[in-house]
N, C-alpha and C positions, 0 to 999 in steps of 0.2 A: 370673617374677621375682615377691614379692611387696611391694604398698606397706604405710605402715603403716596408713592408714588409706583410704576411697574414697567420697563422700557421693555420688548422685545425687539429682537433684532435678526436678522431672518438669515444671513450671511455674512458668517455661521449665524445657522441655527442657535440662541443662547434667550434666559431672560434673562433681564435682574432687578428684585426686588430689592427696592429701597422704601425707610425707612430714616427720618430722620425725632431728632432731640434740642432740646435746647437749655442742658445742665450736662453738667461736668462727664466723662466717659468714665469714670472711674467713679473708687468708693475703696472706704478701707476692704482691707481683705480678712480671711479668718491670718491670716500664716505672713502676709504683710504689709506696711503703709495704703500702699494700692495697689487696685486688684483693679479689669473689668469689669461693673456692677452684671453679676453672670444671670438678675430676670431680663436681661439685652441680651444674651445671648439663647435664654432661652423663647424671648418676644420671636427674636430672627426669623429663631429654626420655627418655632411655631408658625409665623406668618407662610414660611418657605413650603412648610410637611402642608398645610390649608387649599396651598393652592393647584396641591396631586392630584392628576384624573387622570382613566385610560386614554379619554377626547384629546388631554391635551400635550403633548409631546415635550413643549416648552418646561412646565411647568416644573417636569420630573426628573429635571438639570436646571435648574434655574440656583442662581449665585443670589446673595443675601450683601445689601449694604451698608449698612447703624452711621450712619453723617450727625456730626456734635460739631458745633463750634470748639473754636478751637481757646480749647479756657487753662489758666498756667499752662501753654508744650502743648504741640501733640502729639497725636495715639496715633499709629499705626498699626494692627494685628489681625492677621486674619487667621480663618484655624477651616478643619475642612469636616461635615460631618454626614454622613452617609450621602457621599457623592455631590452634596450642594456646597459651593464656598459659601466663607460667611466669614464679611472685614467688617470691622469697625473705626471708624477711622474721624479726622478733627479736620473741619474746613474752616481754615485764619478772617474772617470774617470782616477783618479792622484790613486786610490788606484792598489791595486797588481793583473795582473791578473788572479789571485786565486776569489779573494774578487769582483772583477768584474763579475767577472763569473757566481757565486754564489749569487751573487744580479740579476745577468738578469736569472737564473734560478727560481727563487726566484717569480719571475716579470710573467714568462710565462707561469709556472704552480706549483703553489704554494705549489701541496701537494707533487710531485716531491722533491722539494725544502728542505718542513721542515723534510721529513726523511734523507736527506743526512746530511744534520744539524744536528739532533739527534744520528747518528751513530759517529760523532766528535771528 
């Protein structure tokens, strides 16, 4: 399986597997009007599990991020399955390049984004 983006950070050791979609993150649910599309959860989980190897310690604890453009509002939910944190969130592509950049930094490196936000 091929993901859109894989970011490896060495200090602290962490891998983030990122996939992007250009559709709405929500669909019609069984018991409610809007729900996270189940197929996206399975897809991101499959990406994370397909990375697992004994000789690659970053893969075994990798986090997953599924990015969508903001359509009819923002969405940001996360869950943890078998030690893998998976986050499903939107980015407002109608914003300025500075706002989009800051949002992406927050998503891939939260501590760095907090530091840069605090100094502004």
